[in-house]
N, C-alpha and C positions, 0 to 999 in steps of 0.2 A: 539360444541365441538371442542376442535383444534386439527389440525394437527399436527400428530408425527413431533420432531425435527429431520431434517439432520445432525448427529453427523461429518459429514463429511465437515461442514460449518465450523466446531470448530477445525479443525486442521487446523494449518500452513503447507502450502506448503515446499514439498522439496525443496531445495538450487539448481538451477540448476547446472550441474557439470563444465560444462563451465565457467561459473559467472567469468566477466573481473573484479580482485581486483578494489578498490577505496579507498583508506584508507581515503584520504582526506572527501569525500562525509560521510565515516563512522564514523567519526571523527567529523563532522560534525554536525551528529544526535543522539550524546550522551547526553542526558538531562542534564541541571546541578539542583540545590535544588531549582529555579526558575520554571523550564517547566512543566507546566501542557501540552500541545496540541504540538505531532509531524503531519505537514502536508505535506504531499508530492503530488503535485498537477501538473497535467500535461496529453497532451492528452495519447493517446492511443499511444502504444510502447515506452514506453520513460523511461519503466525497475521499475516502481516505486513498486508493488509486489514483485521483483527481491531482489531491493537494503532492503528492507525491511526485506525482509527473512533473509537474509545473516548478517547484522545488528543485529537482533535477532537470530539468532542461535549464531553469535558469542555473546551476551552478556550470552544465557544460557547456552553454554562450558566453559562460566568461572564463573559461578553461582553468578552473580549480581542481574538476574531479572527474576521473573518468565514471562511466557506471557500467554494469554488469546488474544483469536482468534476467530475473528467470520464475514467470508465471504459473503457479501451481496447481494440482489439483488431484484429483483421488489417487490417478494412477502412480504418482509420486513418492507413494507409501513405501513403495519397493526400495530400499535403500540404495542396491546397484544403479538403480535409474538413475535416483536423486544424485546419487553422485556421477554419475553418467553427464550430467544436464552442469552440477557444476563445474565442472572439467570444462566443456564447450563455452559456458557463460564465459570464464577467464580468461581463455586463448587467445584473446585480443590484447590481451596486458601486457606491455613493454616489458621483457623480462623474466615473464612466466617459465617454471621448470613445467617436467613431466613426469613426476613423478607419481601422479592420481592416474591421468591414463594409461601409464605401464600397468600399475597393478590392476588395474579393470581389466586388459588384458587377457591377464593369468582365466585358468580355469577355478580357480580357488574359490571357495565361497572366505571374504576377507572381511573381519569385525570393524563395522559401520566408525568404529572410534580409529580403527590404523586407519582409516579410509580419511578420512578426517586429519588427521597429521601429516600424511602424505601432499593434502591438498593446505596445508598451513606450509608444509615445506617449498612447494611450488609457489606459492603467493609471496612469501618473504622476501625474494629477491626483485620485488616490481617495484619499478621506480618511481612512480607515481602515483601519488592521494586516487582511491576509489570509496566507491558505494559499491556494494554487495545489497540487492533487494531480494525477498522474496514476497512477491503477491500474493497475498490469498495465501499464507500459512495455513488458516484457516480446513483448508481444502482438503486435508487430508493427516494421516492419525497414523505418528509411528514414534514408540517410543524410545528407539535407537536412534532415532532424528534426531528428537529432541535431545538424547544424550551425548550425544556428536554435536550438533552446536551448543551446547554448553562448553564442549570440548573447545570449539572453534573460539567462544568466545574468553578462558582462559588463557589461548595461546596466538592470540590475532597478533599481526605485526600493527605497529601504531599507523603504518599508512592506510588502514584498511578498515571500515565500517561498513556496520551489518542495518542494513534496514527492512522490517518486514511491518508489512501490513495485513490485518486480521480482525476477523470478526470478536476472536475471547484470544487470551492472554497465551503464549503460548507454555509447554508442557515440561520447559525447562527453566528451573530459580531465576527469578530477575530482582528480586530482595538485595542481593549483594552488591551487584550491579546499578542499581539503586542510589544502598549506602556510601559508594563508594566517588558518584557522580558520576558514575560513566553510561547513565541511562538519561535520556531524551525521549517521554515518552507525551502520546497527544489522545485523547479520550474522547469518548461522544460530548462530553461537556463541551470541552475544546471544539468540536468542530460545526459545533451546533450554529448555524446562521444567526447574528443579528441581529436586527430591526434594520439598522442599515445596510445590510449584503441579499437581507432576503428584498429590499423594494430595489436593490441592484438587481439582483437576480430574475426577478417577477416581471421589474420595467424592463430594462435592457436585456437580458438575458433571452426569455423568453415572450417582450412584445406587448406585455400588458398595459394598457393605463387604466390604473388605479388610484383612486383616493387613498390617502394615508393612512385613514381610519380603517381601509380592506386591509392593506398591506399588515399592520400591527393582528389584527384580530387572524390573519394566516398564519403568523410569524407564532401567537401565540400558541394555537389549536395544532401549531405542526410539532410548536418546542423547538422551532429551528430546527426540524431532518431536515435533510434537502431533497429526498426524494422524496416526503410530503408535498412539498414548499412545488416539486415539478408538478406532480402527479392531479395538484389542482391548477395550476397555471394550463394543462393540455386542456382538463376539462372546461374552462372558461376561453382560450383561444375562440370559440366559435359561437360563441356569446354573444347577444347583445347588451351595449352596455348600460340598459335600463334594468336587465338579469342579475348584474353582478352582484349586486347588494344581497340579494337572497339568495345566489349562490353563497357567498361567504359567512352569510349567517346560518346556511346549512350546511356546510363541510365538516365534517368527520373523520375519524378513522377508520369506520366504517363505509369512505365512499369506494364505490367498485372500484374505483383503479388503483387504490392503495390495498385494496383486499388480494386485485388480482399481483400484485407485484411483490408481498407476500408471502402469497401461495407459492408464486415463482421459485422468489427464494428459499 
């Protein structure tokens, strides 16, 4: 018997109110007619989901694509469970078929590749462009699902684009997609804040009155790592202005807030 589906896994998170606008990155995400896969891959704290959400909400506002969202965790390593979520995520799309749900209702164990082919049959008649997001793809480990997604990318209809956010590259091969121009990818080096973005984040989002040299030092010490800048900002919010110089000078990756963050992640 299957567990009930958690509907919260199927909803895109709200955009952060203090989002630092990054038009260059948003432009890089725009798929062309060849794009099959958008991969946002970086360690924890680089703003992968935040960036994806901001871009997708921009698409929705312009009514240029629909969004299907699935937040993944370790429980989704079971292929049957994973495909139940896939079927539910695309259910609202106009023109969607129901081959996959019918297969999942049977009492038989069906190979993931067969289930994925049924999924492709279901989405092929969809009448609008749509982005299917698998958020936190690193959170589970399933060679069967990796193989099935490779099948999806081979058979994907032209109105569909797959977007993955992950701390590591997926288990299916992506080099062929890259060679064919079918892959858009953003890495940690792309996601790092520039000094100007760090200034916007620290001053406007976090409400800190910092000198340019303080901002430059923090951006350099964190190497633009967004979570590191946030931990620094949280530590500075209740400090007197004359203490900030000493804090910035002594701030390192061993700061307690950063160590706590890395331990939790």
